[in-house]
N, C-alpha and C positions, 0 to 999 in steps of 0.2 A: 335386344328385345325378346318373349318370346313370343313365338309369333300365334302358335296355340289361341292365350290369353289377345291377346292383340283381336283374335279372328273371334273369339267369347266378347267383346268386350262391344264389337263391331256390328255382331248380331245381338248383342241382345238390344242397341239401340236400336235396330234395323224394327224389332219387336215393337220398339217401344215405341217405337216414331208412326211406325205403322195402325198401334194400337188408338194412339192419340189422332189421327188424321182419320180412324172414322168416327171414336168423336166431333172432328172438329167436320163432317158429312150431315150431321145427327141433331151439332145445333147446340152441343149438352158437350161440359165443364170438365172438367180431373176429376176424375174422383183418387179417390183413399189411392184404392187396387196401383193406381198408375204413379204411383206417387212414391210407394215401393217400390213398385221398377226401377224408379231414376234411383233410389237409395243401391238397388242391391247395381249398381254397375257405379256408379259411389262408390264403394267398397268393392264390386270387381279395380276398379283406378288405382287407390288407393295399394290396392294389393300391388300393381305394376308401378307405382311410383317407389314403395319397399324393392319389388327384384330391378327396378332400375337401378335403385341406387347399391344396395348388390352387386353387380356389377360395373360399378362406377365406378365401386372403392378395391372392386379385385382385380381392377389391371385389364378389364375391356370398357373402353369408352365410346360414345359416336364421333362423329368427321365434327359436328356442331354442338358439343353438349350444352349451351347458352340455350341455343335455337330451340333443342327438348328439354330441357325443365323449362325455360317462358311457357312453351308446345301446354305441358304436363301439366301442370298450374294452371295453366286460362283451359284446361280440361278438368279440372277440379273444382273452379268455381264454378261454371257455367249450368251444372245439375241442381246445385243446390239454391244458384239465383232462380233459377228460373220456376222451382217449383214453391219458392217465394210469392212467388209473381201467380203462378198459377194456384196458387192458395188463395191470396189476396183479390184475384179478379174471376169472381168466379161464372162467369162469362164461357162463351164459345173458343174469348181470344185465350184461356185460360189452355188450352186442347192444340192452339196456334203453340203458340210458345213452346210447348216439350214438342212437339216438333221440331222445331224449328230447333229447341239445343241438343237433342235427340241429334239429328242429323251430323252440327257443326261438331260434337263429339265424336260423332263414328270417326267428320271425316278429318276429325286433330287425329285419330291415332294411327291414323294410316299415312294421314306426314309427317307422326312422330316413327312409322315403323320402313318409314322410306328415311330417312335423319338417322335416325341409326347406320342402318345398310349403306349410307353414303359412302 
């Protein structure tokens, strides 16, 4: 895995979670710009998936590839599901869902880094 890409995804998730947390405190629903932020993070995770695929194909493999790819697929699913939920639920809880999703993606990124370097 490429550490700068992992750090970029984690930092973007932290920013999105903080931004959504401000909306939770203010009792506001998610706005479209926050969903665009989630889409940017999703694009970064897709780039990471391609990088992991290339690294795996060239012989650099993690200690547990099944677990790593399971985490990666889960990471790819979380933000789109949270965005759909936030779009459907037009209340404060949409912001809560986005906070939890962004923090979960950040945690999974750190966990994938640990699996890769084990």
